[in-house]
N, C-alpha and C positions, 0 to 999 in steps of 0.2 A: 483861298488866301487872296486872289485877286479882287474878289468881291469885298473883302475886309479892308483891303488897301484903298478901294474906291470910297468906302464909308469914311475912313481916315482922312482922305483928301478933301472930303466935304464936311468935315468937322463933326461927323456922326461917330458914335461909339463904333470902333472897328470890328464889326462882326459880319461875316459873310456866309452865305449858304447856297448850296445847289441841291437840286433834286435830280436823281438819275433813275431811269426807268428801263430796266433790261439793258443796262450798260451805256445808255445814251442820255446825256444831260438834257432835261426838258425844261428846267427853270433855274434861273440865277437871280440872286437878290442880296441886298445888303441893308443894314439899318437905314430907315428913313424917318426915325422918330422926330428929329429936329426939323428936317425938310418939310414934312407933312404936319408938324405940330400935333402928333397923334402917338400917344404913349403905347399903342398896340402895334405900330409899324415896325416890329422886329424883324430882322432878316429872315427868320424861320417862318413868320407869319406871311411875309410877302412871297417867299418861296413856295409855300403850301398853296396859296392862292393861284400863283402862276401855274403850278403843276397841275392842279385840279382843272383850271381852265384849258390847259393843253390836252389833258386826257378826256375832258368832256363829262367828268363825273366827280363826286365829292370824296371818293375813297382812293387811297394810294397804297394798297396792299403789295403791289409788286415794285415799289419804289424805295429808294434809299435816300435819306436826307443827310447830307454832309454839312456840318456847320463848325465854324472855327472855335467857338466857345459853347460849353455845355448850356443847353436851353434852360430858360426860366420855367417856373411852373405853368404860366400861361401858355407858353409855346409847346411845352410838353403835353399839356392837356389837349391843344389843338391837334397835335400828332395823334393822340389817342382817338379823337373824334374822326380824324381823316383815315384811321386804321392804317398808319404808316408801316411799311414792311420792315425797315431797318433804320436805325439811327446811328450815325458815326459823328463823333466830335473830337475837337482837338483839346484845348485847355479846359480844365475844371474850373467852374466858377464857385469858389469857396464861400461867397457871401450870399449869392442869389440863385444858385443852381438848383434845378428840380430835385436832385438826389439828396440835397440837404434839407429842403423845405418840404417837398412832397414826394418822397421816393417811390410811391406807388401809383403816381399819376399816369405814367405811360402804360400802354396796354401790356399785360404780362407776356404776350407772345411776340413783342417787338424786341428783337435782339439789339443790344447796344454795344458798340465798340467805341472806346475812349483812348485818348492819348495820341491820336494821329496828328503829326506835326505839332505836338504839344508845345515844344519850346518856341517855335516860330509864332504860333498864335498867342502865347502868353507874352512874348517880347512886344509884339504889336500893341497889345492892350496896355502894357506897362508904359510904353512910349507915349501913347495917347493921353493917359492920365497924368503922366509926368509933365507933358506939354500943357495940359489944363492947369496944373498946379503953378507952373512958371508964369502963366499969363494972368494970374489973380492979383 
């Protein structure tokens, strides 16, 4: 949530992610799409890159990625290629989430836990987009 709040403060879509390895946080990230002018700079992509750099390898089988909103298909595919151990997310993305668009994109052995702090994650997203609509 802290990473998502940082994104919100910088006028980025408020999604935050952390990667834990054996119970220790090894990477923290939030959306940087606007900041970097890069459509691929999602929180999950940033977190995966930071975690693989920390570990010194391209695979994350002993890691859990926690993210405030359900990953998009791009991020879920990156988790597949990184051989992510576990995915945990808060709010479901009913428009662009991987489970709607590409439900089989995650590795079949990657356990998924959803609905963690779902209300808090959802409220932050709604506040962000409400603010955007008010300023148009």
